[in-house]
C-alpha positions as CSV (number, residue, x, y, z in Angstrom):
1,M,0.0,0.0,0.0
2,A,1.5,3.4,-1.0
3,T,2.0,6.0,1.7
4,V,1.3,9.6,0.8
5,L,2.4,12.5,2.9
6,I,0.0,15.4,2.6
7,V,1.6,18.7,3.6
8,E,-1.3,21.1,3.8
9,D,-2.2,23.9,6.3
10,N,-5.9,24.2,5.3
11,E,-7.9,21.8,7.4
12,M,-10.8,21.4,4.9
13,N,-8.3,20.7,2.1
14,R,-6.5,18.1,4.3
15,D,-9.7,16.4,5.3
16,M,-11.2,16.2,1.8
17,L,-8.0,15.0,0.2
18,S,-7.0,12.5,2.9
19,R,-10.5,10.9,2.9
20,R,-10.7,10.6,-0.9
21,L,-7.2,9.1,-1.1
22,E,-7.8,6.7,1.8
23,R,-10.9,5.4,-0.1
24,R,-8.6,4.8,-3.1
25,G,-6.3,2.5,-1.0
26,F,-3.5,4.9,0.1
27,T,-2.1,5.2,3.6
28,I,-2.1,8.8,4.5
29,R,0.2,10.8,6.7
30,I,-0.5,14.5,7.4
31,A,1.7,17.5,8.1
32,V,0.4,21.0,8.7
33,D,3.4,23.1,7.7
34,G,6.6,22.7,5.7
35,A,8.9,22.1,8.6
36,E,6.7,19.3,9.9
37,G,6.5,17.9,6.4
38,V,10.2,17.8,6.0
39,A,10.6,16.1,9.5
40,M,7.9,13.5,8.7
41,A,9.3,12.8,5.2
42,T,12.8,12.3,6.6
43,A,11.6,10.1,9.4
44,D,9.0,8.0,7.5
45,I,10.1,8.1,3.8
46,P,6.7,8.1,2.2
47,D,6.1,6.9,-1.4
48,L,4.9,10.4,-2.5
49,V,4.5,13.9,-1.1
50,L,1.6,16.2,-2.0
51,M,3.1,19.6,-1.1
52,D,1.0,22.7,-0.7
53,M,3.3,25.5,-1.8
54,S,1.8,28.2,0.5
55,L,2.6,27.0,4.0
56,P,3.4,28.6,7.4
57,I,6.8,28.2,9.1
58,M,8.5,26.8,6.0
59,D,6.8,27.3,2.7
60,G,6.4,24.4,0.2
61,W,9.1,25.8,-2.1
62,E,11.7,25.7,0.7
63,A,10.4,22.4,2.1
64,T,10.7,20.8,-1.4
65,R,14.2,22.2,-1.9
66,T,15.2,20.8,1.5
67,L,13.8,17.3,0.7
68,K,15.5,17.2,-2.7
69,A,18.9,18.3,-1.2
70,N,18.9,15.4,1.3
71,P,20.1,12.2,-0.2
72,D,17.7,10.2,2.1
73,T,14.6,12.0,0.7
74,A,15.8,13.2,-2.7
75,G,14.1,10.3,-4.5
76,I,10.7,10.8,-3.0
77,P,8.4,12.2,-5.7
78,V,6.8,15.6,-4.8
79,I,3.7,16.9,-6.4
80,G,3.4,20.7,-5.7
81,L,-0.2,21.8,-5.1
82,T,-1.1,25.5,-5.4
83,A,-4.0,27.8,-6.0
84,H,-1.6,29.9,-8.1
85,A,-2.2,29.1,-11.7
86,M,-0.3,31.9,-13.1
87,A,2.0,31.7,-16.1
88,G,5.3,30.4,-14.8
89,D,4.0,28.7,-11.6
90,R,4.5,25.2,-13.0
91,E,8.1,26.0,-14.0
92,K,8.7,27.6,-10.5
93,C,7.4,24.4,-8.8
94,L,9.6,22.2,-11.0
95,A,12.6,24.5,-10.4
96,A,12.1,24.1,-6.7
97,G,12.4,20.3,-7.2
98,C,8.8,19.2,-7.5
99,D,8.4,16.2,-9.8
100,D,5.0,17.5,-11.0
101,Y,2.5,20.3,-10.2
102,D,-1.3,20.5,-9.9
103,T,-3.6,23.4,-9.2
104,K,-6.3,23.9,-6.6
105,P,-9.2,23.3,-6.4
106,I,-8.1,19.8,-6.8
107,E,-9.7,17.7,-9.5
108,L,-9.2,14.2,-8.2
109,P,-9.1,12.3,-11.5
110,R,-6.4,14.7,-12.8
111,L,-4.4,14.4,-9.5
112,L,-4.7,10.6,-9.5
113,E,-3.2,10.5,-13.0
114,K,-0.2,12.5,-11.9
115,M,0.1,10.3,-8.8
116,Q,0.0,7.2,-10.8
117,S,2.7,8.6,-13.2
118,Q,5.0,9.2,-10.2
119,L,4.2,6.0,-8.3
120,G,4.1,3.5,-11.1
121,D,3.4,0.0,-9.8
122,K,3.1,1.3,-6.2
123,F,-0.2,2.9,-7.3
124,P,-3.2,1.0,-5.7
125,A,-5.1,-1.2,-8.2
Protein backbone atom coordinates (compact mmCIF):
# COMPACT_ATOMS: atom_id res chain seq x y z
CA MET A 1 0.00 0.00 0.00
CA ALA A 2 1.49 3.36 -1.03
CA THR A 3 2.01 5.95 1.68
CA VAL A 4 1.27 9.57 0.78
CA LEU A 5 2.36 12.48 2.94
CA ILE A 6 -0.05 15.41 2.55
CA VAL A 7 1.58 18.69 3.59
CA GLU A 8 -1.32 21.14 3.80
CA ASP A 9 -2.21 23.87 6.30
CA ASN A 10 -5.89 24.19 5.35
CA GLU A 11 -7.94 21.79 7.44
CA MET A 12 -10.79 21.45 4.93
CA ASN A 13 -8.34 20.68 2.10
CA ARG A 14 -6.47 18.13 4.27
CA ASP A 15 -9.67 16.41 5.33
CA MET A 16 -11.17 16.23 1.84
CA LEU A 17 -8.01 15.01 0.17
CA SER A 18 -7.04 12.49 2.85
CA ARG A 19 -10.50 10.89 2.93
CA ARG A 20 -10.69 10.61 -0.85
CA LEU A 21 -7.20 9.10 -1.12
CA GLU A 22 -7.78 6.66 1.76
CA ARG A 23 -10.88 5.38 -0.06
CA ARG A 24 -8.61 4.77 -3.08
CA GLY A 25 -6.33 2.55 -0.97
CA PHE A 26 -3.55 4.93 0.08
CA THR A 27 -2.07 5.16 3.56
CA ILE A 28 -2.11 8.85 4.50
CA ARG A 29 0.18 10.85 6.74
CA ILE A 30 -0.48 14.55 7.36
CA ALA A 31 1.75 17.52 8.15
CA VAL A 32 0.38 21.03 8.65
CA ASP A 33 3.45 23.10 7.72
CA GLY A 34 6.60 22.75 5.67
CA ALA A 35 8.94 22.13 8.60
CA GLU A 36 6.72 19.32 9.92
CA GLY A 37 6.47 17.93 6.38
CA VAL A 38 10.25 17.78 6.02
CA ALA A 39 10.60 16.13 9.45
CA MET A 40 7.91 13.53 8.70
CA ALA A 41 9.26 12.77 5.22
CA THR A 42 12.76 12.34 6.63
CA ALA A 43 11.55 10.06 9.44
CA ASP A 44 9.00 7.98 7.51
CA ILE A 45 10.13 8.13 3.83
CA PRO A 46 6.67 8.14 2.18
CA ASP A 47 6.15 6.92 -1.37
CA LEU A 48 4.89 10.35 -2.47
CA VAL A 49 4.50 13.87 -1.06
CA LEU A 50 1.62 16.17 -1.97
CA MET A 51 3.08 19.56 -1.05
CA ASP A 52 1.01 22.71 -0.70
CA MET A 53 3.32 25.52 -1.78
CA SER A 54 1.82 28.23 0.49
CA LEU A 55 2.56 26.97 4.00
CA PRO A 56 3.40 28.56 7.35
CA ILE A 57 6.79 28.22 9.11
CA MET A 58 8.53 26.84 6.01
CA ASP A 59 6.77 27.27 2.67
CA GLY A 60 6.41 24.44 0.19
CA TRP A 61 9.12 25.85 -2.07
CA GLU A 62 11.74 25.67 0.69
CA ALA A 63 10.43 22.37 2.06
CA THR A 64 10.73 20.79 -1.40
CA ARG A 65 14.24 22.17 -1.90
CA THR A 66 15.19 20.78 1.53
CA LEU A 67 13.81 17.31 0.71
CA LYS A 68 15.51 17.22 -2.69
CA ALA A 69 18.86 18.34 -1.17
CA ASN A 70 18.86 15.45 1.33
CA PRO A 71 20.14 12.16 -0.17
CA ASP A 72 17.70 10.21 2.07
CA THR A 73 14.63 12.01 0.72
CA ALA A 74 15.76 13.22 -2.71
CA GLY A 75 14.11 10.26 -4.46
CA ILE A 76 10.66 10.84 -2.99
CA PRO A 77 8.35 12.20 -5.72
CA VAL A 78 6.83 15.55 -4.78
CA ILE A 79 3.73 16.95 -6.45
CA GLY A 80 3.36 20.65 -5.74
CA LEU A 81 -0.19 21.82 -5.08
CA THR A 82 -1.06 25.47 -5.40
CA ALA A 83 -3.99 27.77 -5.98
CA HIS A 84 -1.60 29.89 -8.05
CA ALA A 85 -2.24 29.06 -11.68
CA MET A 86 -0.32 31.94 -13.13
CA ALA A 87 2.03 31.69 -16.07
CA GLY A 88 5.33 30.35 -14.81
CA ASP A 89 4.02 28.72 -11.62
CA ARG A 90 4.48 25.20 -13.00
CA GLU A 91 8.06 26.03 -13.96
CA LYS A 92 8.65 27.56 -10.52
CA CYS A 93 7.42 24.36 -8.84
CA LEU A 94 9.64 22.20 -11.05
CA ALA A 95 12.62 24.50 -10.44
CA ALA A 96 12.12 24.07 -6.67
CA GLY A 97 12.42 20.31 -7.16
CA CYS A 98 8.80 19.21 -7.53
CA ASP A 99 8.38 16.23 -9.84
CA ASP A 100 4.97 17.49 -10.96
CA TYR A 101 2.47 20.25 -10.23
CA ASP A 102 -1.28 20.50 -9.87
CA THR A 103 -3.65 23.36 -9.19
CA LYS A 104 -6.34 23.90 -6.59
CA PRO A 105 -9.17 23.33 -6.37
CA ILE A 106 -8.07 19.76 -6.79
CA GLU A 107 -9.68 17.71 -9.52
CA LEU A 108 -9.18 14.19 -8.16
CA PRO A 109 -9.08 12.31 -11.51
CA ARG A 110 -6.36 14.65 -12.79
CA LEU A 111 -4.37 14.43 -9.54
CA LEU A 112 -4.68 10.62 -9.50
CA GLU A 113 -3.22 10.47 -13.02
CA LYS A 114 -0.23 12.50 -11.87
CA MET A 115 0.14 10.35 -8.76
CA GLN A 116 0.02 7.17 -10.85
CA SER A 117 2.68 8.56 -13.15
CA GLN A 118 4.97 9.17 -10.16
CA LEU A 119 4.18 5.96 -8.25
CA GLY A 120 4.13 3.48 -11.12
CA ASP A 121 3.38 -0.02 -9.80
CA LYS A 122 3.07 1.27 -6.21
CA PHE A 123 -0.22 2.92 -7.25
CA PRO A 124 -3.16 0.99 -5.69
CA ALA A 125 -5.06 -1.16 -8.18
